[in-house]
Structure formats: C-alpha cells, structure tokens
C-alpha positions as CSV (number, residue, x, y, z in Angstrom):
1,M,197.1,107.4,-89.5
2,I,197.0,103.7,-87.4
3,E,193.3,104.1,-85.9
4,N,192.1,105.1,-89.4
5,S,193.5,101.9,-90.7
6,A,192.2,100.2,-88.6
7,S,188.8,101.4,-88.4
8,A,188.4,100.9,-92.5
9,S,189.6,97.3,-91.8
10,A,186.8,96.4,-89.4
11,P,183.6,96.5,-91.8
12,P,185.1,94.1,-94.0
13,R,185.6,91.4,-91.3
14,K,182.3,92.2,-90.3
15,H,181.1,91.6,-93.1
16,L,183.1,88.2,-93.5
17,R,181.6,87.4,-90.1
18,A,177.8,87.9,-91.1
19,A,178.8,86.1,-94.5
20,L,179.9,82.6,-92.5
21,L,177.0,83.1,-90.1
22,A,174.9,83.0,-92.8
23,V,176.4,80.2,-94.2
24,V,176.4,78.2,-91.1
25,L,172.7,78.8,-90.4
26,L,171.7,78.1,-94.1
27,A,173.5,75.1,-93.4
28,L,172.0,74.4,-90.2
29,L,168.5,74.9,-91.9
30,G,169.2,72.7,-94.7
31,S,170.0,70.3,-91.9
32,V,166.5,70.4,-90.1
33,V,165.2,70.4,-93.6
34,G,166.5,67.7,-94.6
35,I,166.3,65.4,-91.7
36,F,162.2,66.7,-91.1
37,A,161.9,65.5,-94.9
38,W,163.6,62.5,-94.5
39,R,161.7,61.1,-91.4
40,L,158.5,61.8,-93.1
41,E,159.5,60.3,-96.8
42,K,160.4,57.2,-94.3
43,R,157.0,57.2,-92.4
44,E,155.0,58.2,-95.9
45,I,157.0,56.3,-98.6
46,Y,154.9,53.2,-98.4
47,V,151.5,55.4,-99.2
48,V,152.7,57.4,-102.2
49,A,155.1,54.7,-103.6
50,L,152.3,53.6,-105.4
51,E,151.5,56.7,-107.3
52,S,152.3,57.5,-111.2
53,S,153.0,61.5,-111.7
54,A,155.8,63.6,-113.3
55,L,156.7,64.9,-110.1
56,K,157.9,61.6,-108.7
57,D,159.1,61.0,-112.3
58,M,161.0,64.0,-111.8
59,N,161.9,63.5,-108.4
60,A,165.4,61.8,-107.5
61,A,164.6,61.9,-102.8
62,W,161.5,60.1,-104.0
63,Q,162.4,57.3,-106.3
64,R,165.7,56.8,-103.9
65,A,163.3,56.5,-100.8
66,A,161.7,53.5,-103.0
67,M,164.8,51.9,-103.4
68,A,166.0,51.7,-100.4
69,R,163.3,50.0,-98.8
70,P,163.9,46.2,-99.7
71,D,160.1,45.5,-99.9
72,I,159.5,47.7,-102.6
73,L,160.1,46.4,-106.2
74,P,160.7,49.8,-108.3
75,F,159.1,49.0,-111.6
76,Y,160.8,51.4,-114.4
77,G,158.8,52.3,-118.3
78,S,157.0,54.2,-120.2
79,S,153.5,55.1,-121.0
80,E,152.0,51.6,-120.1
81,L,152.5,52.5,-116.2
82,T,150.3,55.4,-116.5
83,R,147.0,54.0,-117.9
84,N,144.4,52.4,-116.3
85,F,143.5,49.0,-117.9
86,G,143.1,47.0,-115.0
87,N,145.7,44.7,-113.1
88,E,148.5,46.7,-113.4
89,P,151.3,46.1,-111.0
90,Q,151.3,48.8,-108.5
91,R,147.8,48.3,-108.4
92,F,147.4,44.6,-108.3
93,F,150.1,44.3,-105.5
94,A,149.2,47.2,-103.3
95,S,148.0,45.2,-100.7
96,Y,151.8,44.0,-100.3
97,P,149.7,40.2,-100.5
98,T,153.2,38.4,-101.0
99,G,155.1,40.9,-99.3
100,F,156.3,43.0,-101.4
101,G,154.7,46.7,-103.3
102,V,155.5,47.7,-106.9
103,S,156.4,51.8,-107.5
104,P,156.6,52.6,-111.0
105,V,158.5,55.1,-112.8
106,G,158.0,56.8,-116.1
107,R,155.4,58.6,-118.3
108,A,154.9,58.6,-122.3
109,G,158.4,59.1,-124.3
110,C,160.6,57.4,-121.5
111,T,163.2,55.0,-123.2
112,S,166.6,53.5,-122.3
113,L,168.7,56.4,-122.0
114,T,166.1,58.4,-120.1
115,L,165.6,55.4,-117.7
116,A,169.3,55.1,-117.6
117,E,169.4,58.7,-116.0
118,K,166.4,57.9,-113.2
119,I,167.8,54.8,-112.3
120,A,171.5,56.1,-112.1
121,A,169.8,59.0,-109.4
122,A,168.3,56.8,-107.8
123,S,170.7,53.9,-106.9
124,S,172.8,56.3,-104.8
125,G,174.0,54.0,-101.8
126,T,171.7,50.9,-102.9
127,V,173.0,47.5,-101.7
128,P,174.5,45.4,-103.9
129,Q,172.6,43.2,-106.5
130,R,169.0,45.1,-106.1
131,K,166.3,44.4,-108.1
132,V,164.7,46.6,-110.9
133,A,162.3,45.7,-113.3
134,I,162.1,47.3,-116.4
135,S,159.2,47.5,-119.0
136,L,160.4,47.8,-122.6
137,S,158.3,48.8,-125.5
138,P,159.2,47.5,-128.9
139,S,158.0,50.7,-130.5
140,W,161.4,52.6,-128.8
141,F,162.7,50.0,-131.4
142,F,161.0,51.4,-134.7
143,N,162.1,54.4,-135.1
144,P,165.7,55.5,-135.8
145,Q,166.0,57.0,-132.3
146,T,164.3,58.2,-129.6
147,H,162.2,61.5,-130.6
148,A,163.9,64.8,-128.9
149,R,160.6,65.8,-128.3
150,W,160.3,62.5,-126.3
151,Y,163.9,62.7,-124.5
152,A,163.2,67.0,-123.6
153,G,159.6,66.1,-122.0
154,N,161.1,63.6,-119.6
155,F,164.4,65.4,-119.1
156,S,165.9,66.2,-115.6
157,V,169.1,67.8,-115.3
158,A,169.4,66.9,-111.7
159,Q,169.0,63.0,-112.8
160,A,171.1,63.6,-115.9
161,S,173.9,65.0,-113.5
162,A,173.3,61.9,-110.8
163,L,174.7,60.3,-114.1
164,I,177.0,61.9,-115.3
165,F,179.0,62.8,-111.7
166,H,178.4,59.5,-110.3
167,P,180.9,58.1,-108.1
168,R,180.6,54.2,-109.2
169,L,179.9,54.4,-112.6
170,S,183.4,54.5,-114.7
171,L,185.0,57.6,-116.7
172,E,184.2,54.9,-119.9
173,L,180.7,54.9,-119.7
174,K,180.2,58.4,-118.7
175,R,181.9,59.3,-121.6
176,D,179.7,57.2,-123.8
177,F,176.4,58.8,-122.2
178,A,178.0,62.2,-122.5
179,R,178.6,61.3,-126.2
180,R,174.4,60.3,-126.9
181,M,173.5,63.5,-124.9
182,L,174.8,65.4,-127.2
183,D,172.3,64.6,-129.5
184,Y,169.6,66.4,-127.6
185,P,171.8,69.8,-126.7
186,D,168.8,71.9,-126.2
187,T,168.1,70.0,-123.3
188,L,171.6,71.1,-121.9
189,E,171.4,74.4,-122.7
190,Q,169.9,75.8,-119.2
191,A,172.5,73.9,-117.4
192,T,175.7,75.4,-117.7
193,L,177.9,73.0,-114.8
194,L,176.0,69.5,-116.7
195,S,176.7,71.1,-120.3
196,F,180.5,71.8,-119.6
197,A,180.8,68.2,-118.1
198,V,179.4,67.2,-120.8
199,H,181.3,68.4,-123.6
200,R,184.4,67.9,-121.3
201,L,183.5,64.2,-121.2
202,A,182.9,63.7,-124.7
203,G,186.1,65.7,-125.8
204,Q,189.3,64.6,-127.0
205,G,191.8,66.9,-125.7
206,P,194.3,66.4,-123.3
207,W,192.8,68.8,-120.8
208,D,189.2,67.5,-121.0
209,A,189.3,64.6,-118.4
210,M,191.4,66.9,-116.0
211,L,189.0,69.8,-116.5
212,Y,185.9,67.3,-115.7
213,R,187.4,66.0,-112.9
214,V,188.2,70.1,-111.7
215,V,184.1,70.5,-111.8
216,T,183.0,67.2,-110.2
217,P,183.5,68.5,-106.3
218,L,181.8,71.5,-107.5
219,A,178.3,69.4,-109.6
220,R,178.6,67.1,-106.3
221,M,177.3,70.4,-104.0
222,Q,175.4,71.7,-106.6
223,S,173.3,68.0,-106.8
224,A,173.4,68.0,-103.2
225,V,171.4,71.3,-102.9
226,A,169.1,70.0,-105.8
227,Y,168.6,66.7,-103.7
228,L,167.5,68.9,-100.9
229,G,164.6,70.4,-102.8
230,D,163.6,67.0,-103.8
231,H,163.3,66.5,-100.6
232,C,161.2,69.9,-99.8
233,A,159.1,69.3,-102.9
234,F,158.4,65.6,-101.8
235,A,157.8,66.9,-98.4
236,W,155.5,69.3,-99.9
237,H,154.0,66.8,-101.2
238,I,152.9,64.1,-98.9
239,L,151.6,67.4,-96.4
240,H,149.6,69.1,-98.9
241,D,148.0,67.0,-101.6
242,H,144.9,64.9,-101.1
243,E,144.6,62.4,-98.3
244,R,145.9,58.8,-99.1
245,P,144.2,56.2,-97.0
246,H,147.0,53.9,-95.5
247,V,148.4,50.8,-96.6
248,V,146.7,47.7,-95.5
249,R,148.8,44.8,-95.8
250,T,146.8,41.5,-96.2
251,P,148.7,38.7,-96.9
252,A,147.5,36.0,-99.5
253,R,148.9,33.3,-101.5
254,L,148.3,33.6,-105.0
255,D,147.4,30.9,-106.8
256,W,148.6,32.0,-110.4
257,E,147.0,29.3,-112.3
258,T,143.6,29.9,-111.5
259,I,144.4,33.8,-111.8
260,L,145.3,33.5,-115.1
261,L,142.6,31.3,-116.1
262,A,140.0,33.7,-114.7
263,G,142.1,36.8,-116.2
264,G,139.4,38.2,-119.1
265,G,138.5,37.3,-122.3
266,E,139.2,38.5,-125.8
267,I,139.4,42.4,-126.6
268,P,138.0,43.4,-129.7
269,H,140.1,45.4,-132.2
270,D,138.6,48.4,-134.2
271,P,138.7,48.0,-137.6
272,K,138.7,51.4,-138.5
273,F,141.9,52.0,-135.7
274,H,143.1,49.4,-137.5
275,R,142.7,51.0,-140.8
276,E,143.8,54.2,-139.4
277,R,146.7,53.3,-137.6
278,A,148.2,51.2,-140.7
279,Q,148.5,54.5,-142.7
280,Q,150.0,56.0,-140.0
281,I,152.7,53.8,-139.3
282,F,153.1,51.7,-142.6
283,F,156.6,51.3,-143.6
284,G,157.1,48.6,-146.0
285,N,158.5,45.0,-144.7
286,R,162.4,45.9,-145.9
287,R,162.0,49.2,-144.3
288,F,160.8,47.8,-141.3
289,A,163.7,45.5,-140.8
290,Q,166.0,48.6,-141.8
291,V,165.1,51.1,-139.3
292,L,164.8,48.0,-136.6
293,N,168.3,46.9,-137.4
294,E,169.5,50.1,-137.3
295,S,168.0,51.8,-134.2
296,R,170.3,53.7,-132.1
297,E,167.9,52.3,-129.1
298,W,169.6,49.0,-129.1
299,G,173.0,51.0,-128.2
300,D,170.9,53.3,-125.6
301,L,169.6,49.5,-123.9
302,E,173.3,48.6,-123.3
303,L,174.2,51.9,-121.7
304,L,171.5,50.8,-119.8
305,L,172.5,47.6,-118.6
306,R,176.1,48.8,-118.5
307,A,175.1,51.1,-116.0
308,S,173.2,48.3,-114.4
309,R,176.2,45.8,-114.0
310,E,178.4,49.5,-112.6
311,L,175.8,50.0,-110.3
312,H,175.4,46.5,-109.1
313,L,172.0,46.2,-109.7
314,D,169.8,43.0,-110.4
315,P,167.6,44.2,-112.8
316,L,164.5,42.3,-115.1
317,L,164.1,43.3,-118.7
318,L,160.0,42.7,-119.4
319,S,159.7,43.7,-122.9
320,I,155.9,43.9,-123.9
321,P,155.5,41.2,-127.2
322,I,154.8,43.1,-130.8
323,D,151.2,42.2,-131.4
324,Y,152.0,40.4,-134.4
325,R,148.4,40.1,-136.2
326,Y,148.5,44.1,-136.3
327,Y,152.1,43.9,-137.5
328,Q,151.4,41.4,-140.5
329,G,148.3,43.3,-141.2
330,I,150.1,46.6,-142.7
331,G,152.9,44.3,-144.4
332,V,155.4,43.4,-142.0
333,A,156.6,39.3,-142.2
334,R,156.5,37.3,-139.8
335,E,160.4,36.7,-139.5
336,N,160.9,40.2,-139.6
337,L,158.9,41.3,-136.5
338,D,161.1,37.8,-134.7
339,L,164.5,39.8,-135.4
340,Y,163.0,42.4,-132.2
341,R,163.3,39.2,-129.9
342,R,166.4,37.4,-131.4
343,R,168.1,41.0,-131.0
344,L,166.9,41.7,-127.4
345,H,167.9,38.5,-126.1
346,E,171.4,38.8,-127.4
347,I,172.1,41.4,-125.9
348,A,170.9,40.4,-122.6
349,S,172.7,37.4,-123.0
350,R,175.8,39.4,-123.1
351,Y,175.2,41.2,-119.9
352,D,173.6,38.6,-118.4
353,V,170.4,39.9,-117.7
354,A,167.4,38.3,-116.9
355,V,164.4,39.1,-119.6
356,I,160.7,37.7,-120.1
357,D,159.4,38.6,-123.5
358,F,155.9,36.6,-123.0
359,A,156.5,35.8,-127.0
360,E,153.8,33.2,-126.3
361,H,150.9,36.0,-126.8
362,V,152.2,37.5,-129.6
363,E,148.8,36.7,-131.7
364,D,146.6,36.5,-128.6
365,P,144.4,39.3,-128.9
366,A,143.2,39.2,-125.4
367,F,146.9,40.0,-124.0
368,F,146.4,43.9,-125.5
369,A,144.4,46.9,-125.2
370,D,145.9,48.4,-128.1
371,H,148.6,48.3,-130.7
372,N,150.6,51.1,-129.2
373,D,152.6,48.9,-126.7
374,H,149.8,48.4,-123.9
375,L,148.7,45.6,-122.4
376,S,145.2,44.5,-121.4
377,A,144.2,43.5,-117.5
378,R,144.8,40.1,-119.1
379,G,147.9,41.1,-120.4
380,W,149.4,42.3,-116.8
381,L,148.2,39.7,-114.8
382,Y,151.2,37.9,-116.8
383,V,153.6,40.5,-116.0
384,D,152.7,40.2,-112.3
385,R,153.2,37.2,-112.0
386,A,156.6,37.8,-113.7
387,L,157.4,40.3,-110.9
388,D,155.8,38.5,-108.0
389,F,158.2,35.3,-108.8
390,Y,161.2,37.5,-109.8
391,Y,161.1,39.3,-106.1
392,H,160.8,36.0,-104.5
393,A,163.6,34.0,-106.4
394,A,167.1,33.9,-104.4
395,N,170.2,36.3,-105.8
396,H,171.1,34.8,-109.5
397,Q,168.7,32.3,-109.6
398,R,167.8,32.1,-113.0
399,Y,164.2,29.9,-112.9
400,F,160.6,30.8,-112.9
401,P,158.1,27.9,-112.0
402,P,156.3,27.2,-115.5
403,V,152.8,27.9,-115.4
404,G,150.9,26.3,-117.9
405,A,151.3,24.7,-121.2
406,G,153.7,26.5,-123.7
407,E,154.4,29.5,-121.2
408,N,157.5,31.2,-122.5
409,Q,159.7,32.2,-119.3
410,V,163.0,32.7,-120.1
411,Y,165.4,33.6,-117.2
412,P,168.7,33.3,-118.3
C-alpha cells in the first residue's frame, strides 16, 4: 500500500520539476534574446531612429531606445511627420550637424491622447528634464473629439498598458486617462487585463482601487513579455529589412538667417481644391467658434501635459499655424481663428510648458504645403531652427535668439 502511494505521487513531482525546468529555460532564453536585441538596438538605433513607420510608432522598445540616447531628440506628431515636402527634421538633421538627430513618431490620426500613451510607454527610466518635442495640428481642435477610427488606428494595447500601470504616474492622473479611454470601448475588447484595470480605475466603488492594485503586478509581467516581443520585432527589422547606410556625422555651423532667407518661394494653392475643401468642412463662423471652444482635445492636451510633468519631461509644443487666408475664405472670422492661439498659450502657461506657434506665418502661403496642417519645405525650416535652439538651450532656459524682424518665438 505504501509503495503504491509513493509511486502514485511520483509522477506529479516529475511534472512539477519539468514545469519548473521549462520556466527556467524560457526565462534564460528570454534573457539571452533580450540582451542580444538590446545590444543590437544600442548599435543600430542611430541608423533606424530617422525612420518613420507604423512598426516604430507601435514599438515601445524602439521609442525607448531613442529616448535613452541624449543626442536623439524624440519628435511626436501626426501625419505631417510622414509626408515628404522637404526639410522635415529627421532629414534635415540626418547628419547630426549640430550634434543631434531627430526621431519622428506619429502618423495620420495621432492626437494628444494617443501621443500621451506613446510618450508614457517610451519614458520608462528616462532622466529628469528629458527634452521631447511635440507637434500640434490645429485641426485636432476643430472636431468635438478625436474620431474613433483615428484613435483605434493608432492604438497599442502595450502602450496604453504602459501608461495605465506606469509606476511614476499618479493614481489620479491614471484615473482621468482611464475615463477618457472608455470613450473608445472597442479598443479594449481584446485586452482583458487592460480593460479590467481601466474599468476599475474609472469606477467609484470601494473595491475598485484595491482591485486595480491587485492586478498591477500581473499587468507589469504581461508588459515585460510584450516589451520582449517589441525587442524581437525591432531586432528582426534591423536584421532582415533593407540595407541602411550608417550615419555619417558632419558637424556644421548653421547660419539660420541665411538658411531661412534661401528657404524657397511661394507655393500656389489650387483654386479647385480650395472650393472643394470649402464645401466639405464649412462650419459657419459661429459653429466654428463653438466647436473649437468645446472640443475635448483641449482636455486631452492637458492630460498629455500632466503626464509630461509627472514623468519629469521638458516638452516643447510646436503648433502648426492655421492657414488664415484659407479659413477666412470659407467664412471664419479672424477673431475666432485667434481663439486657438489664446487657448493654447493659456494652457501651456498653466503647465509652464514652452510653445511656439509661428503666428507670424498665418498669412504666408509659402509656409504651407496644403490646408491640412502640412508644412512646405520652407515652413519646416522654421521648425528645424526651433528644434536646434531648443535642443541646445540649457534646462529651463526660456529664450530663443531672434532671427529676423517680427519672428514670433514664445518660450515662456
């Protein structure tokens, strides 16, 4: 009887040992793969940092690698970062002329809420006062709120989880993010753990906060596995995609006054496009002001700035100017167009964040490539100059040397 009992208990012990051995081997394999991928990223990040792709936008490992390099300036934005009208920062600074390169992140449909998730996912372990540039598109604020398809098209479960479970963000801020995420419930349907945490954060029951804390360790383990997957995807991209030339650094002194004077001439706007576009988005003057004032994008921008503050970042907001000639041509009064700048500066001042709005170019047709928040080659030169001064400014320095008469350079 005793022998039978002993023999009956042996198989479970063998299974347990086998399971433990499998876990240990998987952990070792994951560590080896992670170390290999990390070393590959460290060596190749300067080559791939300039790329703009959906893989990069959704890959936290790629963005963290760029964020960790002091001579790479992360630049978050929307569709303007994916166009090629000339002089985009990642191309203009490709040879690191003044000691830094620019890593763009963002595609069409990215707005403040999505960018906050991406920046939080990339900011693990960043040094205090890490500089991050953020491009704002005025048209984000010309809608009651971000379209569901825009948000869903740029949503990453891993990045949203990184924000919701970020150890350096306050519970109050994560609760406000969670309530906003619930406006897009379809994005949470396939993310059981994230959905549970978001609902608990947004809830007001006596057990909600406790249940969120209970699942936090499990969520962080899940995030670690997802981050390892990002490492592997990054390594695969480096090893198997097209050949890339190594970065050749060419130090140069940039004479910005001369560069801007030679920046190009006027780009004629297509009258047919002007008429068709006017028919598509004509709000009426009063309706424009109402939508602009009530847009939920203002609240999302505040969430982004609150997250930047708690992550100890030093962001620069670069607002693409509104094409006043175009919008006045479809019936929007100048005083209502000015509301955007006033509200933007009020919010930036409240959070002590630097903002440049290029207001001196609102009636300059050569500054725009189209009427959809896209800059021309000449317009991008002004952004390049702003990034150059911003990168080289001392921490908390709120000054940009004036270049030319009437330059609007606001750095509060």
